[in-house]
C-alpha positions in Angstrom: 36.0 -76.5 35.3 35.2 -74.9 38.6 34.0 -76.8 41.7 30.3 -75.8 41.2 30.4 -77.0 37.6 32.1 -80.2 38.7 29.3 -80.9 41.2 26.6 -80.1 38.7 28.2 -82.7 36.4 28.1 -85.3 39.1 24.5 -84.6 39.9 23.5 -84.5 36.2 25.3 -87.9 35.6 23.5 -89.4 38.6 20.1 -88.1 37.3 20.9 -89.5 33.9 21.8 -92.9 35.3 18.6 -93.0 37.4 16.5 -92.1 34.4 18.1 -94.7 32.2 17.3 -97.2 35.0 13.5 -96.7 34.6 13.7 -99.7 32.3 14.4 -101.8 35.4 10.9 -101.3 36.9 9.5 -104.7 35.7 12.5 -106.7 37.0 12.5 -104.8 40.3 8.9 -105.7 40.7 9.6 -109.3 39.8 12.3 -109.4 42.5 10.1 -107.8 45.1 7.3 -110.3 44.3 9.8 -113.2 44.8 11.1 -111.7 48.1 7.6 -111.2 49.4 6.5 -114.7 48.5 9.5 -116.4 50.0 9.3 -114.4 53.2 5.6 -115.3 53.5 6.5 -119.0 53.1 9.0 -118.8 56.0 12.2 -118.2 54.0 15.0 -115.8 55.0 17.2 -113.4 53.1 21.0 -113.6 52.9 22.8 -110.6 51.5 26.5 -110.1 50.4 28.8 -107.7 48.6 32.3 -106.2 48.8 33.3 -102.7 49.8 30.6 -100.2 49.1 28.3 -103.1 48.1 29.0 -104.7 51.6 27.6 -101.5 53.1 24.6 -101.8 50.7 24.2 -105.4 51.8 24.1 -104.3 55.5 21.7 -101.5 54.6 19.3 -103.9 52.9 19.4 -106.4 55.7 18.8 -103.8 58.4 15.8 -102.3 56.5 14.2 -105.8 56.3 15.2 -107.0 59.8 14.2 -103.8 61.7 11.7 -101.8 59.6 11.6 -99.7 56.5 8.8 -97.1 56.3 5.9 -99.1 57.7 5.6 -100.1 61.4 5.7 -103.9 61.0 7.4 -107.0 62.5 11.0 -107.6 61.5 11.7 -109.8 58.5 14.5 -112.5 58.6 17.6 -111.1 56.9 21.3 -111.6 57.4 24.2 -109.6 56.0 27.0 -112.0 55.4 29.5 -109.1 55.6 29.3 -108.2 59.3 30.9 -111.0 61.3 34.6 -110.2 61.3 35.5 -113.4 63.2 33.7 -115.5 60.6 35.1 -113.6 57.6 38.7 -113.6 58.8 38.6 -117.3 59.9 37.3 -118.4 56.5 39.8 -116.1 54.6 42.6 -117.5 56.8 41.7 -121.2 56.8 40.5 -121.4 53.2 40.5 -118.4 50.9 39.0 -114.9 50.6 37.0 -116.2 47.7 35.1 -118.5 50.1 34.0 -115.9 52.7 30.4 -115.8 51.4 29.9 -119.2 49.9 30.8 -121.1 53.1 28.2 -119.0 55.0 25.6 -119.7 52.3 26.3 -123.4 52.5 25.9 -123.3 56.3 22.9 -121.0 56.6 21.0 -121.2 53.3 18.1 -123.5 52.8 15.6 -124.2 50.0 13.3 -121.3 49.6 15.7 -118.8 51.1 16.9 -116.0 48.9 20.5 -114.8 48.3 20.8 -111.2 47.3 24.3 -110.6 45.8 25.5 -107.1 45.1 28.4 -106.5 42.7 28.9 -103.3 40.6 31.3 -105.1 38.3 29.7 -108.6 38.3 33.2 -110.1 38.4 33.9 -110.6 42.2 35.0 -114.2 42.7 33.5 -114.4 46.2 30.1 -113.3 44.8 30.3 -115.8 41.9 31.0 -118.5 44.5 28.2 -117.4 46.7 25.8 -117.6 43.8 27.1 -121.1 43.0 26.6 -122.1 46.7 23.0 -120.8 46.6 22.3 -122.9 43.6 23.7 -126.0 45.4 21.3 -125.2 48.3 18.3 -124.8 45.9 18.0 -121.1 46.9 16.6 -118.3 44.8 19.1 -115.7 43.8 18.7 -112.0 43.1 21.7 -110.1 41.9 22.3 -106.3 41.7 24.9 -105.5 39.1 26.1 -102.9 36.6 28.7 -102.6 34.0 27.0 -105.1 31.7 26.9 -107.7 34.5 30.4 -109.1 34.0 30.9 -112.9 34.6 28.0 -113.0 37.0 25.5 -113.0 34.2 26.8 -116.3 32.9 26.7 -117.8 36.4 22.9 -117.3 36.8 20.2 -119.9 36.0 16.7 -119.4 34.7 15.2 -119.0 38.2 17.6 -116.2 39.1 16.7 -112.5 38.8 19.3 -110.0 37.7 18.9 -106.2 38.1 21.6 -104.7 36.1 22.1 -100.9 36.2 22.8 -99.5 32.7 26.0 -97.7 33.7 29.8 -98.3 33.9 30.9 -95.8 36.6 30.9 -97.5 40.0 29.6 -94.5 42.0 26.6 -94.1 39.7 25.8 -97.8 39.8 26.0 -97.7 43.6 23.7 -94.7 43.8 21.0 -96.6 41.8 21.6 -99.8 43.8 20.6 -97.9 47.0 17.5 -96.6 45.2 16.7 -100.2 44.0 17.1 -101.4 47.6 14.7 -98.8 48.9 12.2 -99.8 46.1 12.5 -103.5 47.0 11.8 -102.7 50.7 8.9 -100.4 49.9 7.3 -103.0 47.6 7.8 -105.8 50.2 6.3 -103.7 52.9 3.2 -103.0 50.8 2.9 -106.6 49.6 3.1 -108.1 53.1 1.8 -105.3 55.4 0.3 -102.5 53.4 -2.9 -101.9 51.6 -1.6 -103.5 48.4 -1.8 -102.2 44.9 -4.6 -101.9 42.4 
């Protein structure tokens, strides 16, 4: 296979994964409705993930806190992946598994939302963050793939799972970014736009 054919295959796989994710529209809408309602009631958003999902967590938090496409006030959102002193002190004094859960326990309150991003659904620190959110009576939205892994079993009936129907990490991450943009656009319209018919 030459390089052009190789790139065509990557693009075709990405398009196929995106198209198969059209089934997620109702659950993305449900998640956006929850986000908008909680932000209107004074809640904040905590976001976490590892590796590429950490970058996605920061991306989502920045789109909410600064602005997305509408000119609007900032919305309260914190990426739990950005404070190296906090992350390294928790990992050093306790365990790497605790880096997000200890932050959730300290910062999270009832009616806040935790958005946890994991392509595999098996990251122990994400599982512990979800458990901490439950202890704090927070709502939880998870972005997963690869059939959700262990994370699916960790969720309760009030949580929302958006699981990309794919197994390849890169394809899952590409759709996660699209979902993040959809959530931001829907929240913008719900809180500051002309609404939907």
